[in-house]
C-alpha positions as CSV (number, residue, x, y, z in Angstrom):
1,X,-30.0,16.5,-9.6
2,X,-26.9,15.8,-7.5
3,X,-25.9,12.1,-7.1
4,X,-22.9,10.5,-5.6
5,X,-22.7,7.0,-6.9
6,X,-20.4,4.0,-7.1
7,X,-20.6,1.3,-9.8
8,X,-19.1,-1.9,-8.7
9,X,-18.8,-5.3,-10.4
10,X,-16.4,-7.9,-11.8
11,X,-14.2,-7.3,-14.8
12,X,-16.3,-7.6,-18.0
13,X,-19.6,-6.8,-16.3
14,X,-20.0,-3.6,-18.4
15,X,-19.1,-1.0,-15.7
16,X,-17.3,1.3,-18.1
17,X,-20.1,1.3,-20.7
18,X,-22.8,1.8,-18.0
19,X,-20.8,4.5,-16.3
20,X,-20.7,6.6,-19.5
21,X,-24.4,6.2,-20.1
22,X,-25.4,7.0,-16.5
23,X,-23.0,9.9,-16.4
24,X,-24.7,11.5,-19.4
25,X,-28.2,10.7,-18.0
26,X,-27.5,12.2,-14.6
27,X,-25.3,15.1,-15.8
28,X,-22.4,14.1,-13.4
29,X,-18.9,13.1,-14.4
30,X,-17.9,9.4,-14.6
31,X,-14.7,9.0,-12.7
32,X,-12.5,6.0,-13.3
33,X,-9.2,5.5,-11.5
34,X,-7.7,4.2,-14.8
35,X,-8.6,7.5,-16.5
36,X,-7.2,9.5,-13.5
37,X,-3.9,7.6,-13.6
38,X,-3.6,8.1,-17.4
39,X,-4.4,11.9,-17.2
40,X,-1.8,12.4,-14.4
41,X,0.8,10.3,-16.4
42,X,0.1,12.3,-19.6
43,X,0.4,15.6,-17.8
44,X,3.5,14.4,-15.8
45,X,2.1,15.8,-12.6
46,X,3.8,15.1,-9.3
47,X,1.2,12.5,-8.4
48,X,1.4,11.0,-11.8
49,X,5.2,10.6,-11.6
50,X,4.8,8.9,-8.2
51,X,2.2,6.5,-9.6
52,X,4.4,5.8,-12.7
53,X,7.2,4.5,-10.5
54,X,5.0,1.9,-9.0
55,X,3.4,1.0,-12.4
56,X,6.7,0.7,-14.1
57,X,7.9,-1.7,-11.4
58,X,4.7,-3.8,-12.0
59,X,3.3,-3.0,-8.6
60,X,-0.2,-1.8,-7.6
61,X,-0.4,1.9,-6.9
62,X,-0.6,2.1,-3.0
63,X,-3.9,3.1,-1.4
64,X,-2.5,6.3,-0.1
65,X,-1.4,7.5,-3.5
66,X,-4.6,6.3,-5.2
67,X,-6.6,8.1,-2.5
68,X,-4.7,11.3,-3.2
69,X,-5.3,11.0,-6.9
70,X,-9.1,10.4,-6.4
71,X,-9.3,13.2,-3.8
72,X,-7.7,15.6,-6.3
73,X,-10.2,14.6,-9.0
74,X,-13.2,14.8,-6.7
75,X,-12.1,18.3,-5.7
76,X,-12.6,19.5,-9.4
77,X,-15.6,21.9,-9.9
78,X,-17.4,19.4,-12.2
79,X,-17.7,16.9,-9.4
80,X,-19.1,19.3,-6.8
81,X,-22.7,18.5,-7.6
82,X,-22.1,14.7,-7.9
83,X,-20.1,12.0,-9.6
84,X,-20.1,8.3,-10.6
85,X,-17.1,6.3,-9.4
86,X,-15.9,3.3,-11.4
87,X,-13.0,1.3,-10.0
88,X,-12.7,3.1,-6.7
89,X,-12.8,2.3,-3.9
90,X,-11.3,-1.2,-4.2
91,X,-10.3,-1.7,-0.6
92,X,-11.8,-1.0,2.9
93,X,-8.9,1.6,3.4
94,X,-10.1,3.3,0.3
95,X,-13.7,3.3,1.6
96,X,-12.5,5.0,4.7
97,X,-10.6,7.6,2.7
98,X,-13.6,8.3,0.5
99,X,-15.9,8.6,3.6
100,X,-13.5,11.1,5.1
101,X,-13.4,13.2,1.9
102,X,-17.2,13.2,1.7
103,X,-17.6,14.1,5.4
104,X,-15.2,17.0,5.0
105,X,-17.5,18.3,2.2
106,X,-20.7,17.6,4.2
107,X,-21.9,14.9,1.8
108,X,-22.1,11.1,1.6
109,X,-22.6,8.4,-1.0
110,X,-26.2,8.1,-2.3
111,X,-26.1,4.6,-3.7
112,X,-23.8,1.8,-4.8
113,X,-24.9,-0.2,-7.8
114,X,-23.4,-3.7,-8.0
115,X,-23.5,-5.2,-11.5
116,X,-23.9,-8.9,-11.0
117,X,-22.6,-11.3,-13.6
118,X,-21.9,-15.0,-13.6
119,X,-18.1,-15.7,-14.0
120,X,-18.6,-18.0,-17.0
121,X,-20.6,-15.4,-18.8
122,X,-18.0,-12.7,-18.0
123,X,-15.2,-15.0,-19.3
124,X,-17.0,-15.6,-22.6
125,X,-17.7,-11.8,-22.9
126,X,-14.1,-10.9,-22.3
127,X,-12.8,-13.6,-24.7
128,X,-15.0,-12.1,-27.4
129,X,-13.6,-8.6,-26.5
130,X,-10.1,-10.0,-26.7
131,X,-10.7,-11.2,-30.3
132,X,-12.5,-8.0,-31.3
133,X,-9.9,-5.6,-29.8
134,X,-6.8,-7.8,-29.7
135,X,-6.4,-7.4,-25.9
136,X,-3.9,-9.7,-24.4
137,X,-5.2,-9.1,-20.9
138,X,-8.5,-10.8,-21.7
139,X,-7.2,-14.4,-22.1
140,X,-9.2,-16.9,-20.1
141,X,-6.5,-17.7,-17.4
142,X,-5.9,-13.9,-16.8
143,X,-9.6,-13.2,-16.7
144,X,-10.3,-16.0,-14.2
145,X,-7.5,-14.7,-12.0
146,X,-8.9,-11.1,-12.2
147,X,-12.3,-12.5,-11.2
148,X,-10.7,-14.3,-8.1
149,X,-8.9,-11.1,-7.1
150,X,-12.1,-9.1,-7.5
151,X,-14.0,-11.6,-5.3
152,X,-11.4,-11.5,-2.6
153,X,-10.9,-7.7,-2.6
154,X,-14.4,-6.4,-3.3
155,X,-16.6,-8.7,-1.3
156,X,-15.8,-6.8,1.9
157,X,-16.8,-3.5,0.2
158,X,-20.1,-4.9,-0.9
159,X,-20.7,-6.0,2.7
160,X,-19.9,-2.5,4.0
161,X,-22.3,-0.7,1.6
162,X,-25.0,-3.4,2.1
163,X,-24.9,-2.7,5.9
164,X,-25.3,1.0,5.2
165,X,-28.4,0.3,3.1
166,X,-26.8,1.8,0.0
167,X,-26.4,-1.4,-2.2
168,X,-28.6,-2.0,-5.2
169,X,-27.9,-5.3,-7.0
170,X,-28.6,-5.2,-10.7
171,X,-28.3,-8.0,-13.3
172,X,-25.4,-6.9,-15.5
173,X,-26.1,-9.4,-18.3
174,X,-28.2,-8.5,-21.3
175,X,-28.5,-5.7,-23.9
176,X,-26.7,-2.5,-22.9
177,X,-30.0,-0.5,-22.9
178,X,-31.8,-3.2,-20.8
179,X,-29.1,-3.1,-18.2
180,X,-29.2,0.8,-18.1
181,X,-33.0,0.6,-17.6
182,X,-32.5,-1.9,-14.7
183,X,-30.0,0.5,-13.1
184,X,-32.2,3.5,-13.6
185,X,-35.2,1.6,-12.0
186,X,-33.0,0.6,-9.0
187,X,-31.8,4.2,-8.5
188,X,-35.3,5.6,-9.0
189,X,-36.5,3.3,-6.1
190,X,-33.9,5.2,-4.0
191,X,-35.1,8.6,-5.1
192,X,-32.4,9.2,-7.7
193,X,-34.1,10.4,-10.9
194,X,-32.7,10.8,-14.3
195,X,-32.8,14.1,-16.3
196,X,-32.2,12.6,-19.7
């Protein structure tokens, strides 16, 4: 079954965990911009070296370069039958770039799953992760700032996909398997069925 999906939600909502589970169940690659950046940096590709210059300066990688990196990844053979995006698009310009890429290939997004999580629950979850994994980027002030940035940047995207009738809101809090089941039910309601 081919499926072109986007998983969206605040930091700590469990997107990475759910993306891996859904990827396996659907038989499509989970594509995260963080993974793409790391792969290009590791392989010292031209795109990777351009991204590194921005990252080393502490700047966000510009939309145009991020779009090029994602376009390159979506052009790989394993993504031809479908994919699950995690962390892209993050801006309305990136939505336009993704729409253009899909239109060039005669396809479109099938669904956008928004993992909904209360900010206080997310903060507690990430504070626990910081202790378990020793992550400095999970301290409460940083997490709350990341949640604010997410709300500002991502709210317009949620509106765009809701207007297109693609948005499925799913409660992201609970046991991992429970959340996966909720997502699978929301997608099944849209005709996206799981093989596994």
